[in-house]
N, C-alpha and C positions, 0 to 999 in steps of 0.2 A: 090445642093440637094443630090449629091452622091459623097462626097469627097473621095480622095484616102487616104489610111491609112498611107503610107510611102512617104518620100521624094524620095526614089529610084524609086517608081512607077511613081511619078509625073515627075521626070526627064526623064524617059523612054518615056513618052507621049508628053513631051514639044517640041516645035519648037522655033527657034529664034524669039524673040519678045514677048514670053509668060511670064506671071507672075505666079509664084508658091507662094501662100500664105500659111503661117504656123500659125495655131491657137495657142493662148497662152496656157501655161501649160507645163507639163513634157512629153517629147516624149522619150521612152526608146528604145535604139538600141542595138542589139547583133551582128551586123556586120558593117563594115566600109561603109560609104557613098562615092561612087566614082562619081565625076562629070567630064565627058570627052567631053561633047558636046561643039562645038565652035559657038559662035555668031559672029557678025560683028559690025562695027562701027555704022551702021544704025539700027541694030536689036540685042539688047542685050537679054540675059536671066536674069530673076529676081527671086530671092528667098528671100521673104520678110515676116516679121512678119505681121500678119493680122491687119489692122488698127483698133484702138478702143478697142482691147481686154484689159482686166484689168491687165493681167499678160503677161510677156514676154514668148515666146517659149524657152524652155530649152531642148537641146539635151543631154540626159543622156547616156554616153558611158561607164558607169562603168561595164556593163556586157560584154564588148568586150574581146576577148582573149588577154592575156598579149602581150604587144609590138605592139598593133594594133592602127593605127591612127583613129581619129574620122571621119574626112572628108579629102579626097584627091581631091584637085581642080586642075585638069590638063587641063581643058578647057579654052577658051578665051571669053572675053566680058561677064562675069557674074557680076551681082550686088547682093551682099548678105548683108541684113541689118536687124538689130534689134533682133539678135538671140544669145542665150548663148550656149557655148560649154563646157561641164562639165565632168570631171573625165575620160577623154580618157586615155587608158593605154600607150599612146605615145603622139604625137602631137594632140592638139584639132583640128587643121586644118593645113594641109601641102599644100602649093601652089607651083606648078611647071609650071603653065599656065601663060598667059599674058593678059594684059589690063583688069584685073578684079578689082572690087571695093568692099572692105569689110568695112562696115560702121556700127557704133553703135552696135558692137558685143562685147561679153565678153568671155574670155577664162580662165578657172580657175580650180584648183585642178586636173590638168592633170599630168601624170607621165613623161612628157618630156615638151619641150617648148610649150607654149600655141598656138602660131601661128608662123610657120616657112616657109620661102621662100628659095628655093634652086633649084638645077637641071635646071638652065637656066631661072627660073622665072623672068619675066621682065615687066616693065611698069605697075605694080600693085599699086593701091592706098589703103592704110589702113587709115581710117578716124574715129576719135573719138571712138577708141576702148580701152578696158581695158584688161589687162592680169595679173593675180595675183594668189598667193598660189599654183603655179605649183611646183612640187617637185618630183625628180626622186629618185631611191633607194639609190644612193650614194651622193645625194645633190650637184652633180657637173656638171649636164648637163641641168637641166630644167630652161630655160630662159622664160622671158615674151614674147618677140618677137625676132625673129632672121632672118635677111637677110644675109645668110652666106654660107660658103663652096663654091659650084660651082654656086652660084646665078648669075642671069643676071643683067642688068643695068636698071636704070630708075624707080626703085621702090621707093615709098615714104610713110612716116608715118606722119600724120597730126593730132594734137590734141589728141594723144594717151597717155595712162598712164600704167606704169608697176611697180608693187610693190610686195614685199615679195615673190619673186621667189627664189628658193633655189640656183640658180646660178646668171645669169645676168638679168638685166632689158631688155637690148638689147644686142645681140651678133652679131658682124659683122666679125667674124673670117673667112678669106678666105682660100680656098684650096691652098696649096703651089704650086707655078708655074702657077697659073691661069693667062691666057694671056689676058682675056677679059677686065680687069681693070674696073669692074663694079662700078657705083656710086649709093648710096642710099641717099635720102633726108629725114631729120628729121626736122619737123617744129612744134614749139609750143608743144613739148612733155614733159611729166613728167616721172621721174625715181627716185624712192626712196625706201629705206629699203630692197633692194635686198640683198641676202645673209642672210636674216632672214626668218624664217618659219612662217606659219599662227599663231602659238602659240606666236610668238615674240622672240623665242630663236634663237640663231645664227645657221646657217646651217654649214655643214662640210667645 
């Protein structure tokens, strides 16, 4: 009867085991959403599209300052499902947490990689997600998905699709000299027409 206006407010009030429901429609944000709380194997946090709504919830980050990520997921044991991440001036979502599940989400028209995992991110599951039309200023860095640089191990992508991103569909470039030897699993994923823009023309 008295819903919170922002995800940030809901996160500040939530405790492990709680479900945050996001109603369908466009939600405009002018600052990054940071998720730092840690759940556990028995009590996850949930950020979910409200069941039964006619439209998906779209997080519109086009009003963020240049170079700002849409969502920074540093916490553990979060499940995020059914949400669109749109026009972030950097990554739509950046994960450096662990044991998170991102499912049935879309990342598109961001100014860097749609969904990136780095900085030790480990044991995260990305399931049935789409990432497309992401384009940076030089056409050389915006991937669909990326588990790269100093990423941790045990991350997986299952049933995901990446297309028409200005750089790669998936980027797995690791930091030179990285000693952790991370492994990422790709299962039943699609990758097509990357290096081409939304218009269909070739990127740089």
